[in-house]
MMTF fields as JSON, N, C-alpha, C and O atoms, coordinates in Angstrom:
{
  "mmtfVersion": "1.0.0",
  "mmtfProducer": "UNKNOWN",
  "numBonds": 215,
  "numAtoms": 216,
  "numGroups": 54,
  "numChains": 1,
  "numModels": 1,
  "chainsPerModel": [1],
  "groupsPerChain": [54],
  "chainIdList": ["A"],
  "bondAtomList": [4, 2, 8, 6, 12, 10, 16, 14, 20, 18, 24, 22, 28, 26, 32, 30, 36, 34, 40, 38, 44, 42, 48, 46, 52, 50, 56, 54, 60, 58, 64, 62, 68, 66, 72, 70, 76, 74, 80, 78, 84, 82, 88, 86, 92, 90, 96, 94, 100, 98, 104, 102, 108, 106, 112, 110, 116, 114, 120, 118, 124, 122, 128, 126, 132, 130, 136, 134, 140, 138, 144, 142, 148, 146, 152, 150, 156, 154, 160, 158, 164, 162, 168, 166, 172, 170, 176, 174, 180, 178, 184, 182, 188, 186, 192, 190, 196, 194, 200, 198, 204, 202, 208, 206, 212, 210],
  "bondOrderList": [1, 1, 1, 1, 1, 1, 1, 1, 1, 1, 1, 1, 1, 1, 1, 1, 1, 1, 1, 1, 1, 1, 1, 1, 1, 1, 1, 1, 1, 1, 1, 1, 1, 1, 1, 1, 1, 1, 1, 1, 1, 1, 1, 1, 1, 1, 1, 1, 1, 1, 1, 1, 1],
  "groupList": [{"groupName": "MET", "atomNameList": ["N", "CA", "C", "O"], "elementList": ["N", "C", "C", "O"], "formalChargeList": [0, 0, 0, 0], "bondAtomList": [1, 0, 2, 1, 3, 2], "bondOrderList": [1, 1, 2], "singleLetterCode": "M", "chemCompType": "L-PEPTIDE LINKING"}, {"groupName": "GLN", "atomNameList": ["N", "CA", "C", "O"], "elementList": ["N", "C", "C", "O"], "formalChargeList": [0, 0, 0, 0], "bondAtomList": [1, 0, 2, 1, 3, 2], "bondOrderList": [1, 1, 2], "singleLetterCode": "Q", "chemCompType": "L-PEPTIDE LINKING"}, {"groupName": "ILE", "atomNameList": ["N", "CA", "C", "O"], "elementList": ["N", "C", "C", "O"], "formalChargeList": [0, 0, 0, 0], "bondAtomList": [1, 0, 2, 1, 3, 2], "bondOrderList": [1, 1, 2], "singleLetterCode": "I", "chemCompType": "L-PEPTIDE LINKING"}, {"groupName": "LEU", "atomNameList": ["N", "CA", "C", "O"], "elementList": ["N", "C", "C", "O"], "formalChargeList": [0, 0, 0, 0], "bondAtomList": [1, 0, 2, 1, 3, 2], "bondOrderList": [1, 1, 2], "singleLetterCode": "L", "chemCompType": "L-PEPTIDE LINKING"}, {"groupName": "SER", "atomNameList": ["N", "CA", "C", "O"], "elementList": ["N", "C", "C", "O"], "formalChargeList": [0, 0, 0, 0], "bondAtomList": [1, 0, 2, 1, 3, 2], "bondOrderList": [1, 1, 2], "singleLetterCode": "S", "chemCompType": "L-PEPTIDE LINKING"}, {"groupName": "PRO", "atomNameList": ["N", "CA", "C", "O"], "elementList": ["N", "C", "C", "O"], "formalChargeList": [0, 0, 0, 0], "bondAtomList": [1, 0, 2, 1, 3, 2], "bondOrderList": [1, 1, 2], "singleLetterCode": "P", "chemCompType": "L-PEPTIDE LINKING"}, {"groupName": "ALA", "atomNameList": ["N", "CA", "C", "O"], "elementList": ["N", "C", "C", "O"], "formalChargeList": [0, 0, 0, 0], "bondAtomList": [1, 0, 2, 1, 3, 2], "bondOrderList": [1, 1, 2], "singleLetterCode": "A", "chemCompType": "L-PEPTIDE LINKING"}, {"groupName": "VAL", "atomNameList": ["N", "CA", "C", "O"], "elementList": ["N", "C", "C", "O"], "formalChargeList": [0, 0, 0, 0], "bondAtomList": [1, 0, 2, 1, 3, 2], "bondOrderList": [1, 1, 2], "singleLetterCode": "V", "chemCompType": "L-PEPTIDE LINKING"}, {"groupName": "LYS", "atomNameList": ["N", "CA", "C", "O"], "elementList": ["N", "C", "C", "O"], "formalChargeList": [0, 0, 0, 0], "bondAtomList": [1, 0, 2, 1, 3, 2], "bondOrderList": [1, 1, 2], "singleLetterCode": "K", "chemCompType": "L-PEPTIDE LINKING"}, {"groupName": "HIS", "atomNameList": ["N", "CA", "C", "O"], "elementList": ["N", "C", "C", "O"], "formalChargeList": [0, 0, 0, 0], "bondAtomList": [1, 0, 2, 1, 3, 2], "bondOrderList": [1, 1, 2], "singleLetterCode": "H", "chemCompType": "L-PEPTIDE LINKING"}, {"groupName": "GLU", "atomNameList": ["N", "CA", "C", "O"], "elementList": ["N", "C", "C", "O"], "formalChargeList": [0, 0, 0, 0], "bondAtomList": [1, 0, 2, 1, 3, 2], "bondOrderList": [1, 1, 2], "singleLetterCode": "E", "chemCompType": "L-PEPTIDE LINKING"}, {"groupName": "THR", "atomNameList": ["N", "CA", "C", "O"], "elementList": ["N", "C", "C", "O"], "formalChargeList": [0, 0, 0, 0], "bondAtomList": [1, 0, 2, 1, 3, 2], "bondOrderList": [1, 1, 2], "singleLetterCode": "T", "chemCompType": "L-PEPTIDE LINKING"}, {"groupName": "GLY", "atomNameList": ["N", "CA", "C", "O"], "elementList": ["N", "C", "C", "O"], "formalChargeList": [0, 0, 0, 0], "bondAtomList": [1, 0, 2, 1, 3, 2], "bondOrderList": [1, 1, 2], "singleLetterCode": "G", "chemCompType": "PEPTIDE LINKING"}, {"groupName": "ASN", "atomNameList": ["N", "CA", "C", "O"], "elementList": ["N", "C", "C", "O"], "formalChargeList": [0, 0, 0, 0], "bondAtomList": [1, 0, 2, 1, 3, 2], "bondOrderList": [1, 1, 2], "singleLetterCode": "N", "chemCompType": "L-PEPTIDE LINKING"}, {"groupName": "PHE", "atomNameList": ["N", "CA", "C", "O"], "elementList": ["N", "C", "C", "O"], "formalChargeList": [0, 0, 0, 0], "bondAtomList": [1, 0, 2, 1, 3, 2], "bondOrderList": [1, 1, 2], "singleLetterCode": "F", "chemCompType": "L-PEPTIDE LINKING"}, {"groupName": "TYR", "atomNameList": ["N", "CA", "C", "O"], "elementList": ["N", "C", "C", "O"], "formalChargeList": [0, 0, 0, 0], "bondAtomList": [1, 0, 2, 1, 3, 2], "bondOrderList": [1, 1, 2], "singleLetterCode": "Y", "chemCompType": "L-PEPTIDE LINKING"}],
  "groupTypeList": [0, 1, 2, 3, 4, 5, 6, 7, 6, 3, 1, 8, 2, 7, 9, 3, 10, 3, 6, 11, 10, 12, 9, 7, 1, 10, 2, 3, 4, 6, 3, 1, 1, 6, 2, 7, 6, 13, 8, 0, 6, 11, 7, 14, 7, 3, 10, 15, 12, 6, 2, 6, 6, 11],
  "groupIdList": [1, 2, 3, 4, 5, 6, 7, 8, 9, 10, 11, 12, 13, 14, 15, 16, 17, 18, 19, 20, 21, 22, 23, 24, 25, 26, 27, 28, 29, 30, 31, 32, 33, 34, 35, 36, 37, 38, 39, 40, 41, 42, 43, 44, 45, 46, 47, 48, 49, 50, 51, 52, 53, 54],
  "secStructList": [7, 7, 7, 7, 7, 2, 2, 2, 2, 2, 2, 2, 2, 2, 2, 2, 2, 2, 2, 2, 6, 6, 6, 2, 2, 2, 2, 2, 2, 2, 2, 2, 2, 2, 2, 2, 2, 2, 2, 2, 2, 2, 2, 2, 2, 2, 2, 2, 2, 2, 2, 2, 2, 7],
  "xCoordList": [-8.976, -9.306, -8.433, -8.29, -7.869, -6.993, -7.79, -8.491, -7.672, -8.34, -7.303, -6.265, -7.595, -6.656, -6.871, -7.999, -5.79, -5.911, -6.459, -6.304, -7.091, -7.616, -6.546, -6.825, -5.32, -4.254, -3.899, -3.708, -3.813, -3.486, -4.631, -4.399, -5.861, -7.017, -7.039, -7.29, -6.776, -6.743, -5.641, -5.839, -4.481, -3.365, -3.756, -3.445, -4.433, -4.86, -5.885, -5.846, -6.8, -7.811, -7.148, -7.482, -6.212, -5.513, -4.747, -4.759, -4.08, -3.327, -4.269, -3.947, -5.427, -6.405, -6.921, -7.073, -7.19, -7.661, -6.627, -6.972, -5.36, -4.306, -4.147, -3.913, -4.274, -4.108, -5.222, -5.004, -6.419, -7.556, -7.828, -8.752, -7.035, -7.278, -7.274, -6.385, -8.248, -8.361, -9.197, -9.677, -9.366, -10.147, -11.524, -12.395, -11.717, -12.994, -14.136, -15.174, -13.957, -15.018, -15.305, -16.461, -14.25, -14.45, -15.234, -16.136, -14.877, -15.555, -17.023, -17.907, -17.281, -18.659, -19.456, -20.632, -18.821, -19.489, -19.858, -20.966, -18.924, -19.187, -20.304, -21.157, -20.295, -21.356, -22.706, -23.711, -22.721, -23.977, -24.505, -25.706, -23.614, -24.031, -24.588, -25.575, -23.951, -24.427, -25.8, -26.653, -26.016, -27.313, -28.394, -29.482, -28.09, -29.061, -29.371, -30.533, -28.334, -28.537, -29.383, -30.237, -29.148, -29.917, -31.384, -32.277, -31.632, -33.016, -33.703, -34.868, -32.971, -33.548, -33.89, -34.944, -32.996, -33.238, -34.447, -35.248, -34.573, -35.709, -37.018, -37.992, -37.042, -38.246, -38.585, -39.752, -37.569, -37.796, -38.431, -39.398, -37.881, -38.405, -39.84, -40.693, -40.108, -41.466, -42.445, -43.549, -42.047, -42.928, -43.127, -44.243, -42.059, -42.156, -43.056, -43.859, -42.91, -43.758, -45.217, -46.097, -45.479, -46.858, -47.451, -48.623, -46.644, -47.116, -47.373, -48.387, -46.442, -46.575, -47.779, -48.372, -48.133, -49.241, -50.595, -51.615, -50.609, -51.9, -52.276, -53.33],
  "yCoordList": [-13.37, -13.629, -14.771, -15.811, -14.551, -15.569, -16.411, -15.88, -17.714, -18.627, -19.09, -19.642, -18.86, -19.205, -20.64, -21.132, -21.288, -22.619, -22.456, -21.388, -23.48, -23.372, -22.968, -22.206, -23.475, -23.146, -21.665, -21.018, -21.133, -19.711, -18.848, -17.831, -19.252, -18.504, -18.473, -17.428, -19.618, -19.687, -18.795, -18.107, -18.808, -17.972, -16.498, -15.736, -16.095, -14.7, -14.34, -13.244, -15.263, -15.012, -14.851, -13.936, -15.737, -15.661, -14.351, -13.698, -13.964, -12.703, -11.523, -10.609, -11.548, -10.476, -10.437, -9.36, -11.601, -11.67, -11.074, -10.318, -11.42, -10.899, -9.394, -8.663, -8.938, -7.513, -6.684, -5.531, -7.266, -6.501, -6.775, -6.202, -7.642, -7.992, -6.728, -5.886, -6.61, -5.428, -4.336, -3.427, -4.43, -3.416, -3.939, -3.171, -5.24, -5.832, -5.213, -4.878, -5.056, -4.492, -3.051, -2.63, -2.285, -0.902, -0.865, -0.045, -1.768, -1.819, -2.187, -1.57, -3.195, -3.616, -2.5, -2.304, -1.774, -0.668, 0.428, 0.963, 0.753, 1.775, 1.338, 2.142, 0.063, -0.453, -0.383, -0.005, -0.75, -0.716, 0.711, 0.937, 1.676, 3.08, 3.529, 4.262, 3.085, 3.451, 2.856, 3.506, 1.627, 0.966, 1.716, 1.963, 2.075, 2.807, 4.159, 4.558, 4.867, 6.177, 6.046, 6.891, 5.0, 4.781, 4.518, 5.031, 3.714, 3.434, 4.712, 4.951, 5.536, 6.782, 7.707, 8.342, 7.778, 8.622, 8.121, 8.918, 6.82, 6.237, 6.571, 6.96, 6.421, 6.743, 8.218, 8.574, 9.084, 10.523, 10.833, 11.591, 10.243, 10.487, 9.985, 10.66, 8.798, 8.251, 9.132, 9.396, 9.587, 10.436, 11.791, 12.31, 12.361, 13.651, 13.53, 14.419, 12.417, 12.181, 12.046, 12.531, 11.388, 11.222, 12.566, 12.835, 13.409, 14.738, 15.594, 16.286, 15.537, 16.344, 15.91, 16.718, 14.636, 14.114, 14.491, 14.389, 14.929, 15.247, 16.688, 17.135],
  "zCoordList": [20.993, 22.393, 22.911, 22.268, 24.062, 24.652, 25.648, 26.51, 25.514, 26.449, 27.464, 27.1, 28.731, 29.796, 30.25, 30.3, 30.573, 31.166, 32.579, 33.172, 33.13, 34.502, 35.513, 36.439, 35.342, 36.293, 36.221, 37.25, 35.011, 34.841, 35.361, 36.015, 35.072, 35.554, 37.079, 37.68, 37.699, 39.16, 39.719, 40.72, 39.068, 39.512, 39.451, 40.367, 38.382, 38.243, 39.317, 39.876, 39.602, 40.633, 41.996, 42.748, 42.314, 43.599, 43.695, 44.738, 42.611, 42.601, 42.837, 43.595, 42.187, 42.357, 43.788, 44.366, 44.36, 45.746, 46.7, 47.608, 46.488, 47.352, 47.163, 48.126, 45.931, 45.644, 46.266, 46.638, 46.382, 46.899, 48.374, 48.951, 48.984, 50.388, 51.245, 51.123, 52.085, 52.924, 52.28, 52.958, 50.968, 50.269, 49.887, 49.479, 50.02, 49.614, 50.409, 49.84, 51.712, 52.542, 52.141, 52.129, 51.81, 51.367, 50.066, 49.893, 49.147, 47.853, 48.05, 47.456, 48.885, 49.142, 49.806, 49.499, 50.708, 51.382, 50.382, 50.416, 49.497, 48.485, 47.543, 47.166, 47.168, 46.298, 47.001, 46.399, 48.279, 49.036, 49.111, 48.963, 49.341, 49.396, 48.051, 47.994, 46.968, 45.634, 45.363, 44.76, 45.806, 45.613, 46.388, 45.867, 47.63, 48.457, 47.826, 47.75, 47.372, 46.747, 45.484, 45.214, 44.72, 43.493, 43.821, 43.146, 44.862, 45.266, 45.738, 45.421, 46.502, 46.997, 45.831, 45.823, 44.853, 43.686, 42.899, 42.41, 42.781, 42.059, 42.767, 42.123, 44.087, 44.863, 44.716, 44.556, 44.771, 44.627, 43.269, 43.187, 42.211, 40.861, 40.749, 40.172, 41.302, 41.239, 42.01, 41.534, 43.2, 44.001, 43.328, 43.295, 42.795, 42.118, 40.892, 40.605, 40.174, 39.004, 39.389, 38.679, 40.512, 40.98, 41.385, 41.12, 42.027, 42.436, 41.193, 41.105, 40.236, 39.024, 38.19, 37.476, 38.284, 37.482, 38.063, 37.382, 39.328, 39.953, 39.714, 40.167]
}
């Protein structure tokens, strides 16, 4: 395992930020949609399970 110096780590972070600039909002939007879809699926399974149990 390689341990990065703080300066190298900061350089990598800045490079990553620049590389993803403009895409951060798209990524966050996709993540939010995935979270909502996961919650909807969970509610569906819970409701279906409750119906099946009755």
